[in-house]
N, C-alpha and C positions, 0 to 999 in steps of 0.2 A: 575421522569421516572419510569414506571411500570416494574414489574418483567418480563412481556412478552417482553417489549422493550429491557431490559437488556439481556435477554436470546437470542433474535434474534441477537443483536449486538455482543454478545460473540461468537455465532456460526459463524457469518460471519468473525469476526476478526481472530478466530482460523483457519478457512479455508484459509484466505489470508496469514497469517504468514506461515502456512505449505506450501502453494504454493511457497512463495519466498525463502524457504529452499529446493526447488525442483531442482534436476539435469536437468530435462526436460525444466524447465523455463529458467535456466541460459544458457543451450545449445541453446535455441531459440534466446535469446538476443545476444549471441555471433555470431550466423549466421546472424541475422538482422543487427548487427553492421558491419559485413563484407560487406553487401550490401550497407550500408551507405558510407563506406570508398571508395568503387568502384565509387559510384556516386560523392563523394567529389573529388576524384582524377581527374575524368573527368571534373568536374566544374573548378578546378584549372588550368587544362591544356588547356581547349578549350573556356571557357567563357571569354568575354571581361572585361577589367578593369571597375570597378564600379559595376559589377554584380558578378564576381567570388569571392568565399570566400577566406579568408587568407590562404596562403600555409603553414605558420608556424604551423598550427594546425595538419598537417599531422604527425609530429613527435610524438605527443601524440596518434594519431590513431594507428600508427604502434606499439607503446608501449602496447596499449590495446590488439592488435591482438596477441602479443607474450604472454601476461599474461592469456588471456581467455583459451587457450588450456591447460596451466599448471594447472589452477584452476579446469577445468572440469575433467582432468585426476585424480587429487587428490580426487575430490568429488565422482567420480565413485567408489572409494574404501571406501567411508564413512568418509573421512577426512574433518571435518567441520571447521578446522582452516583456510580454504581459505577465511573466512569472518573476520578474525582477523587482526588488524593492527600490523603486524610483517612480517618477511622476507617471510614466506610461505602464507601470506594472499593474494593469487593471484587474487581471484575474487573481493575482496575489492579494491585492487589496479587497477584492470582492469576497474571496474566501474568508479573509480575516473579519470583514464586516458581518458576513453571514454568521460566523461563529459567535460573534458578540450578540447578534440578534437572537440566536438560539440558546444563548447562555441561560442556565437555570431550568431548562426543560429536562429534568433528570428522571430517573425511575422512582417508583414508590419507596423503595428501601432507602435510597440516598436522600430523598426528601425528608423522611423521618429522621435520618441520621443528622441532617443539617440543623434540625431543631435542637435536640439534645439539651445540653447545659447552656447553649448559646441563645435559646429562646424558642419561638414558635416556628415550625417548619414553613417553608415558602407557601406550600399549598396545604390548607387544613382539611380539604376534601380531595381524595384521589379518586377520580371518576374514570369510567371506561373511555370517555371522550378525551380526557387529559392524557391517558395512556396512548390513545391513537395519535394525538398531537406529538407525543414524544417519539413514536415510531416514524412519523412523517419527518420529524427532525433528523432521525438517523438516516433515512433515505436521502435527505437533502444535504448531508454533510460530506464534502469531498475529502475524505480522510487521506487518500493516497496522493493528494496534492503536494505533500512534503517531498515527493520524489523529484519534482521539477522546480520548486521554489529556489531562488538564489538565497542561500543562507548568509545573512549579513552578521558579522560578529557583534556580540552584545556590548563590548567595550571598545573604545577607540584604538587601543593598543593590541587588540586580539587579532588573530588571523582567521580567515575563512576556513572552515573545515568541512570535509566530505560527510555525506549522510551515513555511510557505513564506516564504523570505527575499526581501528587496528587493535583489537582487544580480545585475545592476543593473536587470533587468526583472522584473516581478512573476511572470512564468511561467518564469523561467530555471531554477528549482530544482524544478520539478514532479517529484515522485518517480517518476511513471510513466515519465518519460523517462530516469531515471538509476538505477532499481532494477529490474533484470531479474526479480528474484524476485516483485515485485508486478505487473510488466508483463503477465505471461502469465495473470493472473487476472481480466482486465477485457475485456469485449467490445470489438471494434474499431469498432463502429458503434452508439453509445449514443443513447438518445432525447435530444431537446433538454432543456435545463435549464428550470425554471420561470421565469416573469417575476419580476424582482427586486422585492421588496416595499419599501414606503416606510420601514420601521423601520430605524434606524441607531444605532450607538454609536461612541464615540471611545475611543481607548486610555485605560485607567484607569477607565472607566465600567463599571457592572455590566451584563452581558449580559441582555437582556430575554426572549429566547426560546432554547430549545435548538434547534440545527439548524445548517445550513450558511450561512456568511456569506462575502461577497466583499469584498476590500479596495477601497476607493475610490482609484483611481489617477488622478492629474491627467492630463488629455489623452486618457484612454480613455473611450469611451462606457459607459453602464451595461450590464452583462452581457457585456462583451467582454474579460474577463481570466480567467486561470487561477488567480488568487490566491485560492483557496477554502480555508476552514478550518471545522472543526466546533467550535462553542463550546457550553458547557453553561450553562444559565440560572443566574444568580447569580454566575458567575465574573467575573473582571476581564478586560475586553477587552484583548487584548495589544498590544504595540508591535511594530515591525519591527526586527530586527537589522540594523545597518549595519556593513559591514566597515570597520575602521579599523586601519591598520598600526601606529598609535601605541598601541593597546590592549595592555597587558601582562596577565600572569596575574591573574584576578579582576576585570578591567576590562571594561566593556561600553559600547558606543555604540548607542543606539537612536533610532528615529524614531517619533513619534506619528502615527497614521493614523486614518482613519474606516473603519467597516465597515457594509455594507448586508446586510440579511437576504435570502437567496435562497430558502431553504426551511425551514419550521418543522417540527421532528420531533415529531409528536404520536402516533406509533405506540405501541400497547400501553396507552394510557391507559384504553381501554374494556375492557381485559382480554383482547383478541383478538389472536392472533398471525397476521398475514396470510401468504399463501403467499409465501415468500422463497427458494424453491428455486433460483431463477436464480443466486443468489450462490454456490452450491456447484458450478456447472458448470465444466468445464475449457474455457477459451477459447484454449488455446495451440496447438491443432492447425492445421497448415497446410491451406489449401484444396487439393482435388485438382487436379492439373494438367489442363488441357483441351487435347487434341491439336489442333494447328493445322488439321488436315484437316476437323474437324467444322465445320458451318456453322450449326447451330441456335443461337439466342440463349440464352445462359446467364447468369442473374443470379448475381453473386458471392455465395456463402453467407455469407462473413464480411466482404467488402469489403477483403480483404487478400491480398497475394501476395508471395512472396519474390523476391529478385533472381535472375536467370538462369532463372526459371520462365516458362512461356507466359502471356501476358496473358489472363485468363479472359473478359474482355468489353471490346469497343471503347468507349473513352471517355477522360475525363480522370482521371488518377491523380496522386498526390503522395507524397513520402517525406520524413520529418523528417531523413533522412541528408544532405540537400542543400538549401540555400536556393533559393527560387524554382524548385522542382522540378516544379511542376504542368505536366503534359504530356499530350497526346493520344496514345494507343497503339491500334493496331489489334489486334483479337483474334488471339492466337496468337503475336505477336512476343515475343521474349525481353526480360524486364524488365531495365533497366540495373542495374549494381552499382557502389557507391561504397565499396570496401574500406577506404579511408583515413579514412572518416568517424569522428568522435568518438562517433557514436551506436552504433557497433558494426555489427551485421548490417543490411543495407539491406532495409527492408520497405516495399512500396508499398501505399497506401490509396486506395480508390475515393472520388473527390470527390463528395460529395452534391449539390454545386451544379454540375451539368453545363452546358456551354454557355459 
């Protein structure tokens, strides 16, 4: 993976982690979940048997609706313990209760698969309004909340581990590369990350500042890794999970590491909610194709173009679908496709370092 690719991944991951620690985003999901609950209540009350969702899920929905306002009120004051697994971890608990409330609202294919040899599918009639309820569920699910939750070990003798694993490279498991559900919610050309600060902690020590930290990776310069995590002040700095084939059930192999502070999250401490509307934008749209016959210089609007589409601007482009892919393309030529890539669809990105 080139330095250019690492830098782009770092910028996008930083942007996304900061987004999921945002008051505006959590307020949005709380309101969207209220819309889901209203639709769910109507479905339980009026839809016929075989189509209506299970009414027992409503108890979890009401629990989430009680927790969301408590978490938002605390976060407005800069209290980030709302994502910790403890009594005042309101947003962590709200997201968990919401997921239980929405459990079972799957797609038509999964619904049929759940029947199979085990019995009758959950829904014997898959109607357009049931599909709409499923889509509303997807819009109300805060998938990126995993970035800021304090991850508590499953077993008492386990150690807390970071979200991005050391397997075998610090950027190998960046969720932006492997989770298409999150991939479409991040701009393709994010601003540079801040200069790394001198504060550092080691695994097992208490985190000194809430914010985004980078793993200290031997052999890599400061600021050139995608191993970013959001830590909450006062929590225990985590270890890194190390894959070990000898580990059995309940066993864990970890590696102690050091972490450097990249960005301290001081938002909302003054009681002010800044403009964070950019986090609610849709960044999944493809740029419009530029006809080869046009000669005017056009700056790419998103710095992104799909395979088999005309190159929107002459210059150097790269794709994560192929190693060492950086290449100069003339405007209007068809961008290559690598259909056998493990990355899935081939997407080309404008290289910010031309030349």
